[in-house]
N, C-alpha and C positions, 0 to 999 in steps of 0.2 A: 428795966431802965427806960425812962421816957425817950421817945424817939429823938427829941431834940438834943439829948445828951450824946447820941451816937453820931451827930453831925458836926464835924470839926468846923469851927468858925474862924474867919479872919477878922482882924481889927477893922472896924468901920468908923469913920469920922462921924461925929454927932452934929457937926456944924458945916454947912456948905459955904465955900468961899468962892469968889469970882473965878479963881483959877481952875476949879474943878466942877463948876456948876453944869457945864455941858461936855465934860470930859468922859468919853466912853470907857477909858481905862479905869478911871476912878469909879465909874458906875459898876464895872465888872467886879471891882474889889469889894463892893457891898453885897455881892451874891455869895451865899454859903458855898464852900468848895465842892461839896457833894452835889449840890444842885447845879453848879456850873458844869461839873463833869457829865451829869445827865443830859444837860442841854447840848453839850458837844457831841455826845453819842447819838442823840436824836438827829442832830444836823448831819452827822456823817452817814447815818442810815438813810436819810432822805436823798442822798446823792447816788445810791446804788440801784434804785428801782426805776419804774417808768414815771412818766410825767404826771401821773394822777396823784402822786403823793401817797400811794398805798404801799410803798416799799416797806414801811415798818410792820405791815400786816403780813406781807409775803416777802421776807428778807432774802435777798440774793437770788431771786427767781427772775429769769428773763422769760416773759410771756409771749413776746412777739419780736419780729424783725421787720421794721424798726421797733424798738421796745418803747412805744408810746401809745398809751390807751387812747389819747386824744386823736392820734393819726388814724387809728383803726375805726374810731367811732365817728369820724368825719364822713358825712354822706358822700363826699367827693371820692372817698376811697372804699366805699361799700362794694362788695362783689356782686350783689344783686339789689334790686330795688326794694326788697323786703327787709334788708338789714345788713350789718357788717359781716365780715368773714366769721367772727366768733358766734354769730347767730345760728350757724350750721343749717343753712337753707339748702334744700334740694328741690330743683326745678324740674328735672327730668332724670330718668334712670341713668343716662349716660354721664351725668355729673360724677358718678362713682367710677373712678379709674382704678383698675385692678393692679395689684402689686404682689410680688412674692419676695419674702425675706423676713427680716426680724432682727432683734425682738421688737415687739410693739405691744401697746396696752389696749385692752378692750374695756371701755367704760360704758358700753351699751346698757348694762344692767345696773349701773350705779345710781345711787340716790338714797334709798332707805337704809337705816341701820339695823333693820330686822332681817330675818332669814337665816339660812344655814351659813352664810358668809356675810361678814360686815362689809358692805360695799357702799358706805355712806358718802354723801357729798355735803360737806359742811361749809356754809358761807363764811367768808372772812368778815371781820368787823365792818369794813367799808362797803361790803356787798358787791364788790367788783369781781371777785373770784370765788371759786369753791374748791376746797380740798377734797378730791374724790379718790376713794379707794377703788382700784380697778384690777381686773385680771391681767396677769403678766403672761403674754403669749410669746414663747421663745422664737418661733419660726412658723411660717405658713403663708397662705394666700390671704391678703387683706385688701381693703378698699379705702380710698381717700376721696372725700367729697371735694371736688375741684373748687367749689365756692368757699371752702373753709380752710385754706392753706394759710397759716399764720406767719409765713415768711413772704414778704411782698415780692422780692426778686424771684423766689422760687415759684410763686403764684404766676407771675408774669411769664416766666420761662415755660411753665406748664400749659397755660392757655395759648401761648404762641405755637406750641407744638401740637397740642391736643384740640385746639379750638375752645371757644369760651364755654361750650357745653360738654367738653370732654369726649365727644363722639369720635375723634380721630385717634384715640388711644385705648381702643378696646382690647389690645393685646397686653398680656401681663408684662409689667415693668417697662412699658413704652412711654410712660409719663415721667418727666424729670423729677417730680416729687417723690417717686418711688426710691430713686437713688439717694435722695436726701434723707429719707427715713431710714433706709437700710444702712447707710454710712454713719448715721447718728449725728448729722450736722445741720439738721433743719433749724433748730433753735439752740443757741449756745447754752451750755451748762446742763442740758437734759441728757438722761441716759437712754431714754426711749420716748416714743410719742404715741398718743392715742389715735387709733384708727377704728375702722369697723371690720369685723370678720364674722363668719358663721361658726367659728370654732366651738362655741358652747351651746349652740342651738339644741343638740340632742338632750342635754341635761337641764338647761335653763329656759328653753323655749324661745319663742319670738312672737310678737303681737303688736298691738297698737291701741293706745288710748289718747284721744284728742283732748287737749286742755286749753282753756282760755288764757288770756294774757296774764302772765306772772313771770317772776325771775326763774330762769333755768340755766344750767351749766352747759355751755357749748364746748364739748371736750375734743372735737375733731382736730387733730394735729397738735393738741395741747402738750406742753412739756411734762415729763414724768420722771420719777426717780424710784429706785428700789427701796423697799422697806425691809425690816427685820423679819417679816413673815414671808416665807417662801410662797411664790405664786401670786403675791399681791404687790402692786406698786401704788404710789401716790401721784396723782396728776393734779396740777394746778390749772383749773379750767376757768376761762373768762365767763362771766355771767351776762346774759341778755334778758331783757324784759319784753316778752311778747307771747303770742300763742305758740304752742308747741305740741309735739307728739311724743309720748312715752312708748318705749319699745316692748311693752307687754300689755296684755288685755286687762280691761276693767280694773285699772289702778286708781287709787286716790291721787288727785293732782296736787293736793296740799299735804306735805309731809310733816310740817311743824318742826319745832326744836332747831331752827336755823338750817334745816335740811332742804335741799332742792334736788330735783331730778337732773341727771345727765340726759339731755334730750336733743331733738332736732325739730325742724319744721319743714313740711312739704305743703305749700299753699295750694288751695284748690282753684286759684285764679292765676292768670298771667299777670305780668307787670302792668299791662294795659288796664286790668280790672282793679277792683278794690279788694285787698286781702282781708280775710275774716279777722275780726278783732273782738271776739266775745270775751267777756270778763269771767274769770273763775270766781264764783261767789260762794262756793261750798268747799268742804273738806273732802268731798268725794269726787268721782269722775263724772258726776251728773252736771255737765256744762252744756252750753248751747249745741256743741257738736257731739253726736252720739259716739260711743266707743266703737272702734273698728274691730273686726275679728280676723285673726290670721291662723289658718289651720296648717299644721306642720306634720304631714305624714312622714313615715320613716325615710322614704326615698326622694321626697320632693318638697318644695315649699310653695304653697298655693295661697294667694292672698284673696280673702273674701271680706266683704264689709256689709253693713246694714244699708238699707235703701237710702236713708238720710245721709249716709257717709260715703256713698259710692264714688263721688267725684274726687275724694281725697286719697291719693295713692299713699302707700306705706313708705316711710323714710328709710328703706333698705335697698340694697342693690338688686337689680333683676337683669343680669347680663343676657344678651340675646342668644348666646351659645354657651355650652359648657366650658368651664375653666379648668385646665389641668391643675391637679393637686389641691383644689378648693374642696372644703368639706360639704357634706350634705347634698341637697338637690342641685346646687349650682356647679358641683364638681363633675369632671369627666370620669367615666368608669375606669376600673383597673385594667391592666393588661390581661388579655385572654389568649393563651398560647394557641397558635395556629389560626387565629382570627384577626387579632390586632396587628396591623402592618402599616408601614409608611406607604402612602399612596405613590403611584408612579410619578416621576418628575417632581418630587416634593421639594427638591433643592436642599434637603438636609444632608449635611456632611457628617457621616457617622464616625469618621476618624476624629473629627473635632469634638464630637459628642463624647467619645471615650476619653479623649485627652482632658476634657473638662472634668470628667469623673475622677480620672487617675491623678490629676495634678492638684486637685483641691485637698490639701492635707494640713489643716490648721494645727493638728497634732501629728507628730512624726509618725509616718507610716499608716495613719488612719485616713482612709478615703471617705470623707463625710457625705459625699453625694450619694453613695450606696446606702450607708446607714440611715440617712435621712429618708430616702425612698422606701426603705423597709419599714419605717415607723410612721411617717407623716400621714400617709393617705388612709390609715386605719385608726388614727388616734381619736381619743375622746377628750372631753374637758378635764377628766381626772388623771390624764397621763401627760400633762404639759411638761412635767419634769423630764419624762423620757424623750419627748421631742426635743427639749433643750439639749439633752445629752447627745442625741443622734444627729442633730443638725447644727451643732455649735460651730460657728465660724463660716458656715456656708454663705452667709450674706456678703462676705468679703471676697468671694470667688466669682469669676465670670462663668455663668451657666446659661448664657444666651442661646447657644446651640441646643442645649438640653431642653430649654423651654420651647424653642422652635420645633423640635422633634415631637414633643408631647402635644403641642398645639396642632400641628399638622395631622397627627394620628388621632387626635381627640381622646387621649387617655391620660391617666394620672399615675405618677411615680413609675414611669414605664420606659423612659428613654434608653436605659441600659439594656433592657430586654429587646427593644426594637433594633438596637444596633449591635447586639451581641457583645457588649463590654464585659470585661471580667475584673472582679475585685481581687485584692491580694489576701494572703492568709490572715493577717492581723485584722483586716476589715471583715472577713468572713466570720471570725470568732466574735467580733463585736456585734455583727448582725444576728447571729444565733442567740446571743445573750439578750439583745433587745426584743427579739421575738418572744423569748420565754418570759421576759418581764411583762409584755403585753398580755400574754396568756394568763399570767398570775393575777392580772387585774380584770379578767373577764373579757378581754378584747381579742378578737380574732386577727392575727397578723396576716399580711399579704401572702406570706409563705403558705399558710393553711388554706388560702382561698384559691390561688392559682399556681402554687408550686414554684414560685420564683422568689428570689431574694431570701433564701432560707439560711445561707451561711453555713458554717460548720463549727461545732464546738471546739 
């Protein structure tokens, strides 16, 4: 059947009279009903998004607070002289403020559609955003670039407390943005937010490839939603056109097929100088800036680079001291019986520590502080589901004294051992089961390393 036969028509006058020559109501009567309906739907959709008019491409998604692309793109509101917040600019390592909680998304590896996992970042038709598939991390230690907070009031609160460079918030969860991410209220409508973490470094590696000016997805603090695939979330990341760094070695800067990298940029000059602006003219990483190298031994993270690239630091956190519960070389060691103790006059209140463990029960009778400690600090990227099970609901609990104890003693998943806290029977059974689940996946649980948090079947 021809398409026009499917379109119901209204009677239209064939002669214009003075009474309806400029009558908008009469003009509307001349529009086919189905076409009029489509126009109304388009108008309604345009009212739901940001002021760029891109709402029809990303329906119902709030990308910023305030939700105006024009506001964030205005140089008067840029967080650095190199670009807006969604450019994900890192000027100094202290810009990464450490947090603990979750859930959060890890988009560090996103961009290509190839590989063992589809982590593609696909441009929207207007080119303003990219739909990125990212890892779903249920709980852990993560970092937020203070220059890339996409909620303006939270950004202002964070720099007021942490300083513009973040240097006053080196302690975990001391930055206001951490609470906004953990409570899930940074951007309305999102289920979680993209941050950076070292969770998947053992399996996916870490590195750096410098790329010239081109569009890339700035995913830091971008809004994300769950997908039907366990362990993968979709993040709607704003796109910026500029030089950038990919978080892996010797990568092609151009991906083709409307794909872009999730990336960030660490300039080699200060705002007083001229930022590099080389153009990427090939489909490989052979651009003006040579690729950097990042060597990742099993127990540490050491950044090295070529001589031509030595002035460009990697766009990853490098905290000055170990961080409790963080993975890889940035994390503090596990508890060592008879050796790891709270220093004299630490100011840690062990009664409060144990109260925090014993009172955090998102599920009746299950003390998730203990189950999380038993699993979190030995987890790998392939047991994120176990961490989700072990740490579920912990982000909603006050664990400030637990974090204080672990920070003071420079150890990970260790506060209950430091203070002699005891878990209940239901929790002990859960711990034993989680330990066995890790063993079944080839992971050595803390119980088998130091004899603590072993639970009982």
